[in-house]
C-alpha positions in Angstrom: 81.0 122.1 158.6 80.3 118.2 157.3 78.5 116.8 159.9 77.9 112.7 160.2 74.4 111.1 158.8 74.4 111.0 163.5 75.1 115.1 164.4 71.5 114.5 161.0 69.5 112.6 162.7 70.1 114.0 166.6 69.4 117.1 165.1 66.1 116.4 162.6 65.1 114.6 166.2 64.8 117.6 168.6 64.5 120.4 165.0 61.1 117.6 165.4 60.3 118.1 169.1 61.2 121.7 169.4 59.3 122.1 166.1 55.8 120.7 167.8 56.1 122.6 170.8 56.5 126.1 168.7 60.6 126.5 170.4 62.6 126.2 167.0 64.2 129.9 166.9 64.7 130.2 171.0 66.4 126.7 170.9 68.6 128.1 167.8 69.5 130.8 169.9 70.2 128.3 173.3 71.7 126.0 170.6 73.8 129.0 169.5 75.0 130.7 173.1 75.9 127.1 174.8 78.2 126.9 170.8 80.0 130.1 172.3 79.8 128.8 175.8 82.6 126.4 174.9 84.1 128.3 171.8 84.4 130.7 174.3 85.2 128.8 177.5 88.3 125.9 176.8 88.2 125.0 180.3 84.4 124.4 179.6 84.7 122.9 176.7 87.5 120.2 178.1 85.5 119.1 181.2 81.8 118.1 178.8 84.3 116.7 175.5 86.9 114.2 176.9 86.2 111.8 177.8 88.9 110.7 181.3 86.1 112.9 183.3 83.2 110.1 184.2 79.6 110.5 183.1 78.1 111.7 186.1 80.6 114.5 186.6 80.7 115.8 182.6 76.4 115.2 183.3 76.2 117.4 186.4 78.7 120.4 184.7 76.2 120.6 181.9 73.0 120.5 184.5 74.8 123.7 186.8 75.6 124.7 183.5 72.2 124.4 182.0 70.1 126.6 185.4 72.5 128.8 185.7 72.2 130.1 181.9 69.1 129.7 181.8 68.8 126.6 179.2 65.2 125.0 178.8 64.5 121.8 179.9 64.3 120.1 176.5 68.2 121.5 175.2 69.7 120.6 178.8 68.8 116.8 178.8 69.4 117.0 175.0 72.7 117.8 175.7 72.8 115.6 177.9 71.5 112.9 175.8 74.6 113.7 174.1 76.7 112.9 176.9 74.5 109.7 177.5 75.7 108.5 173.7 79.1 110.0 174.5 77.6 112.2 171.2 78.2 115.2 172.7 81.2 115.4 170.1 78.9 116.0 167.3 77.4 119.7 169.0 78.9 121.1 166.5 77.6 119.5 163.4 73.8 119.1 165.1 74.2 123.0 165.9 74.6 124.0 162.5 72.7 122.1 161.1 69.3 122.3 164.1 70.1 126.3 162.3 70.2 124.5 158.3 66.5 122.7 159.3 65.5 126.4 160.8 66.7 127.6 157.9 64.7 125.7 155.5 61.1 125.8 157.4 61.7 129.6 157.7 62.3 129.7 153.6 65.7 130.9 154.2 69.0 129.7 152.0 72.5 130.5 152.9 74.6 131.7 150.7 78.1 132.6 150.6 79.7 134.2 147.7 83.6 135.0 147.4 84.6 137.9 145.9 87.5 140.0 144.3 86.9 142.9 146.4 85.0 144.1 149.0 81.3 144.0 147.6 79.3 148.0 148.4 76.2 147.4 150.4 74.2 147.9 147.2 75.8 145.1 145.6 75.1 143.0 148.4 71.5 143.7 148.1 72.0 143.3 144.6 73.7 139.8 144.6 71.2 138.6 147.2 68.2 139.8 145.1 69.2 138.0 142.2 69.9 135.3 144.5 66.5 135.7 145.8 64.9 136.2 142.6 66.7 132.6 141.1 66.0 130.6 144.0 62.7 131.8 145.2 63.7 131.8 148.6 65.0 134.8 151.5 68.9 134.7 151.0 71.1 135.0 154.2 74.1 136.2 152.5 78.1 135.8 152.9 80.3 137.6 151.8 84.2 136.9 151.7 87.2 138.6 149.6 89.4 136.5 147.9 91.8 139.1 146.0 93.4 135.4 143.8 90.1 135.5 142.0 90.8 138.8 139.8 87.3 139.7 139.4 83.9 138.7 140.0 82.3 136.5 142.2 81.7 132.9 142.9 78.0 132.0 144.9 77.3 128.5 146.3 73.7 128.5 147.0 72.1 125.7 148.7 73.9 123.0 146.6 75.0 125.1 144.0 77.9 126.6 142.5 77.2 129.8 140.2 81.3 130.7 138.4 80.7 134.1 137.2 85.0 134.9 137.9 87.2 136.0 135.4 89.5 133.3 136.2 86.6 131.0 134.4 85.2 133.6 131.7 88.5 134.1 130.4 89.1 130.0 130.9 86.0 129.6 128.3 87.2 132.2 126.5 90.5 129.9 126.4 88.5 126.7 125.7 86.5 128.3 122.7 89.1 130.1 121.0 91.5 127.1 121.0 87.8 124.8 119.3 88.1 127.5 116.6 83.8 128.5 117.3 
């Protein structure tokens, strides 16, 4: 998910508060729980995100919800502030950026791998270890299957793409052969 500059600023502000209070893990968990609740309850999502409802009503709904699910004061106040600033629409991007900042602080890096077929657990571990050695960070690995690759895999780690797909290797071979090298 792409995040706007505003979403990144809001996430950094909340992250700074959470870090100062030693509550990064709990705030992340609360944001994830709130996001999951909003995803699972379309009526609630509509009530909070649609500007048809007055701000006062949306604030009251959010406060009531936060009390019911046991959200901390900082997260509750942050979400109310987002309503006041008309930025609750950026919640998913803020949540994603907060998670990225938390992972970065913890020394973790997300890697998404697209493979031609399902990877057995031992192959996943070897891939995770290889990426961890290459980046010097702990890797959270997400694997997606794309049979269109024919063979091999494409890994995206941070801003780096490592293309080890059969399609890419065949393309390189074709280029080499056409150049006569």
